[in-house]
C-alpha positions, 0 to 999 in steps of 0.5 A: 448015840441016842437021838432026841426028838425036838418039840417046839412051842407055838411061839417058836413055830411062829418065829421060825415061819417068819424067818428068811429061807436061809435062816430057816435052814441054818436054825433047822440044821442046828436043831437037827445036830442038837438032837444028837448032842443036847448037852453040848451047850452050857446051862444058862444062869440066874432066872434062865437056869435050866435052859440052854442056848445054842448059838448058830451065827447071830441067832440063839435057840433057847431050849431045855432037855427032857431026859425022861422022854428023850426030847428037846423042847425049843422055847425061843429063837431070836437074834443074839442082841435081844433074845434073852430079854425077849425070852424073859418077857415071854416067860413072865407072860406064861407065868402070869397066864398060869 
């Protein structure tokens, strides 16, 4: 089975760096598993179309699969309760920055 390489946005790296150690382990283990099965999760809808969301416990990992270079781009990590709204805001910020 083909293994994909995980790449992180600077924002995601900062978020993960500030998580408690146990949560970091959960997120890293989930991403490691994802590199073997990147299409396991359904694609998100509407303005988040093209992104996918992995759901380890109370957290969500928002990512895109790049088949051209066999990579998974990890865009955002956060708690389920507000992850999608926070990610939408971040997308708007990125779009306004060009």
